[in-house]
N, C-alpha and C positions, 0 to 999 in steps of 0.2 A: 504493500500500500504506500509506503514512504517513497519508493522509487517512482511509482506511477504519479504520485503527487508532485514530485520534483519535475518530472517530465512535463506534466500539465502546466506547472508554473513557468517553465522555460518557454513552452509553446505560447503561453499567454503573453510573454514578453516579445516573442518574435512576430506574433500575429497582431501587430499594432496598427493603428490607422496610418494612412500615408503621410500625415503631417508629423508623426512621431520622430524624435531625434534618436537615431540608432548609432551606437558606437561599437565597433568591433576591433579588438586588439588581441594580442596573444604573446606567448613566450615559449621557448623551447630550450632543451639542454641535450646536447649530443656528447656522450662521454664514453670513454674506453678505460678499462682498468684491470688490474690483476694484482694478486698478492705476490710477495717476493719469495716465498718458500713453498715447497711441495706440501700438499695436504693442509695448507693454511686457508682459513676462511675469515672474512671480515666484511660486514655490511652487504652481504650477498655476493661478494666477489670470491673467486678461488684463484689458483695459480694458472688458470686458463684465461687468456685475454677475452674480455667480455665487453661488447658494445651496447648491450641492452639494459643492463641492471639498473643504472641510474639515469638513463636517457628518458626524456618525456617531451610531450608537446601538448599545448593547451590553447584554447580559444575562449575569450570572454566577450559576451555580448551584453551590452547595456542599452536599455531603451528608456528614454525620458518620455513619460506619458503625459506630462503637463500637470498643472495644478499640484506641484510639489511631490508627485508620485513617480517612481521609476522602478524598473525591474532589472535584475542582473542574474546572468547564468554563466557559469564557468564549466567548460567541458574539457576533460583531460584524458590522455592516453599515456600510460606508463610502460616502459620497456619491459620491466619485470612482470607485467601482466599482459604481455603480447600486444601492447598498445590498444587494448580494448577501451573504448570510449565510455567514460562515466561522468556523472555530474559531481563536481567537487562542491560547488556553491550553487544555490538557486534561491533568490530571496527578493522580496519587495522592500522598497525603501520609501519612507514618507518624511519629507524635510519639514519639520515643524517651524524652523527658522534657520538663519545662517549658521547657527552654532549647534543645533540639535537635530539629530536624525534618528528615527526608529526603523529598525530592520526586522523582518519576519520571514522565516523560511529555514533553509539549510545554510548555516553560517560557519565560518572558521572559528574554532574555539580559541579565544585570545589568551592562551596560557603564557606565551613567551613574547619577547620583544619583537621577534621576526615572524610571529605566527601568521600574520596576514599574507606575507609573501615568502613563506619558507620554501615553496616550490619554485619561486622565481630566482634562479641562480644568479641572474644578472644584477639583482638588487644588493648583493653582498660580495665580499672579496673571496670567501672560501669556496672550495669545490662543493661543499654541502654544509648545511647548518650543523652545529655540534651535536652529534648523535647521542652523546652521553647525557646531555641536558634536554634535548628535544626528542625524548623517547618514551612518552607516556603511553603510546599505543593507539591513540585515536586523535583525529585532528578537527572533526566537525561536530556541531551541535544543531539539532533541530529545535528552534525556539525563537525568542524575541530578544533583541538587544537595543540598548540606548547608547548612542554615541554623542558625546558633548565636548565641545572645545571652548576655550575661554582664556582669560588672563587672570592669574592669581598671584598677587605680590610680585609682579614683574616677571613671572614665569608663564610660558605658554603651557596651558593645562589641557590634557586629553583624558577623558574618562570613558571607559567602555563597561557598561553593566549588562549582564545577560542572565536570562532564565530559560529553561528548556529541558531537553533530555537527549539521549542517544540510544540507538538500538542497532547494533552491527558488530563487526569483527574487531577484536583487539589482539594484542600480542599473546594473550593466553587462551583465547577462544571467543565464542560469541558472547557479547556482553550487552548490558543494559544499564544506563544511568537514568535515575529518576530523581526529580526534585533538584535538578542542577541549577545552581545560581552562584553569582559572585560578581566581581568587578576588578578591573585593572585601572591604574592611574599613572600617567606619565607627566612629568614636569621637565621642561627644557628651557634653557636660556643661553644665548650666545653660543658657546662651543661645548656645553655639557648638558647631560640629561640624566634623570633618575626615573625608575619605574618600580611599582609594586603591584602584585596580583594576588587575589585570594578567590578560590572556587571550591565548592563542595557539592556532593551529590551522594545518593544511595546507590551502591553498585551491586549488580547481580551478574553472575557469570556461569556459563556452561563451558566446561573445560574441553579444549581440543585434544588434550593429552589423555589417552585412554587409561594409562596407568594411574593417573589421579582419579579418574572416574571410578575405576575398579577399587581403589583404596577407599574412597568414600562409601561405596556400596558395601565393602567388607566391614568397615567400622560401624555403619548403621545396622548391618545385619548381625553384629555380634554385641549389641548393647553398648556401643561406644559412640552414640549419637552426639554426646557433648563434645567429644574430641573431633568428630566430623564437622560439627558446626564451627569449630575454630579454624578449619581449613577452607571450607566452602565460602562462596560469595552469595549472600542472600539478603539483599537490601542493606548491606553494611555501609556505614558512613565512611566516605573517602574525602580527604582534604588535600588541596594543592596550595602551596605558598611559594611565591616567586618574587625575587628582588633583582634589580639589575641597574646598569648605568653605562654611560659612555662619554667619551671625549672625542671631539672632532675639531682639532685646532690646526689650522694651516695644513700641513701635510701629514700630521700624526693622527691616527685613528686607534682608539682603545675602546674595547667593548668587554663587558663582564656580566654574567648572569649566574644566579644561584636559585635552586628550587628544592623543595622538600615535599614528598608525597607520602601520605599514610592512608591505609584502609583498615579500619578497626575490625576485630574479630575475624580475620582471615590470615592465611599464611603469606599474603603479599608483604614483602619486606618493606621496612621503612627506608625510603630512598632519599639520599642527599646527593646532589650533583651540582657542579659548577664548571664554568669555563672562563678563561681570560684570553683575549686576543689583542695583538698589537700589529698594526700595519703602518707602512710609510709610503706615501705617494711620491713617485719620481716621474712626473709627467704622465705618460700613458702606462707606465709600469708600476705595479704595487706589490712589493714583497710583503709577506706576512708570516707570523708565527702564532700559534695558539696552543693552549694547554687545557685539557679536559680532565676532571677528577670525578670519579664515580664510586659511591659507596652505598650498597644496599645491604642493610643489616637484617639477617634472618631473625626469626622469633623462636628461640629454643624454649621459651616459657610455655609454648603451646604443648610440647610433648614431655617436658621434664616432670610434670605431676604424674605421668603414666609410666615412669621408668620400671615399675614393678612388673609390667607386662613383658619385659624382656626375658623373664625366666618362666614364662607360661606358654601354652600352645598358641597364644595370640601374638607371640613374638614377631612373626612376619609382618603383622599389621603395625606393630610399634615401630619396627625398623623402617618400614615403608613410609610411615609418617615422618620419621627423622629425616629420611632422604628427601622427601617432598619439601619439607620446610627448609632444609639446608640448601636445596637447589636454588633458592631465591638469593642466596648470599653472593654478592658481587663486589669485587674490589679491583678497579682498573684505572690506569692512568694512560692518557692518550696525548701524543705530541703531533701536531700538524705543522708542516713547513711548506709554504706554497708561494706561487707567483701568479698575479693577474696582469694580463696585457690587453688593454683596450685598443684593439686594432681597427675598430669601427665604431661610429657613434651609437650603434645599437647592438654591438656584439663584443664579447670578451673571451679571450682564450685563457684557460686556467690550467696550471700544473700543480698538483699537490701530492706530497708524500706524507703518509700517516703511519705512525708507529704506536701500537697499543700493547701495553703490558698488563697481563692478568696477574695481579698480585697474589692470588690464591694458588696458582699453579706455577708462577714464575715463567710463564710462556710469553713470548713477544711475537706479534704479527706485524709485518710491514705491508703497506698497500700503496700502490702508485696509480693515480688517476689523472688523465688529461682529457680536456674537452672544451667545448664552446657553449657559452650561455648567451642567449639573444632574446631580444624583445622586438615585437613588430606590431 
């Protein structure tokens, strides 16, 4: 039903009267990459040269219907999905005044500083947004948002408040967010800016991992429903907190973001992530370096009260619970070194080397990616 509604919304925007003002633009990324060692994998790449994994193409259609009303639809095909076209955004906008806009439909979830154009590679220097930080598992919300700009104490102020929900795939399986609400606020002046964000929702999840589903069935079938409930997602409260800032002075560009994500009463680890990036413009060439820090703390308090099960016939269920909970533990550091070359007013060539170290296993993976980001 959601997909049909989005298609209908997009068609409504395209089937406008002859006097409607229609704007069509787009963006694309054509990238090739491979890991540096055999049997290494990172961000969907292996040691075989891949031209599809991070490549994409998108078209955005906006129609001004007059009387302060407009409609926007963004269609995208991703290489790792065989370029099947899907709707990323599809929403109506009503402009209350020059400073306030209400949007309704399928919207980009504004968790991060670069959320709105995280797929538009031309909008930033890196080959990709920092995956350690931009990795919540879903990017869109069906709902309503309020966008307001203004001046506060000499700062340019931008507030985005949103309510709604989500029903679709996540990194762990098919998920649903209910009662989603929150806001982000950015202040900027001269050459620096600050941003804070807070969002919360009740999360429900059907796991894609069969071993987790089998574990839950085994726990529930053996009188351990209390333990099962500490693993499963069933309208459990999740919160996201993000802070960030940036400096863009003359040729120097510094950007940093931190976020923390928690979901109560589940085995979902408490996640802390941040990145710091420094770039320096030298005419049409911009070298940069960035560092990402990723810490996901597992919750041993889930299984510790049940340690006595280790010496009983239910030991397989206990140790399965331990393995499932500990699978959420992540400690990784990522270093990116790259170069952006603006060889055209609407296109940039980028070359980036990424080295990610898994602090739990002491393994390091290297990844080299080159490509072109463009807007049209």
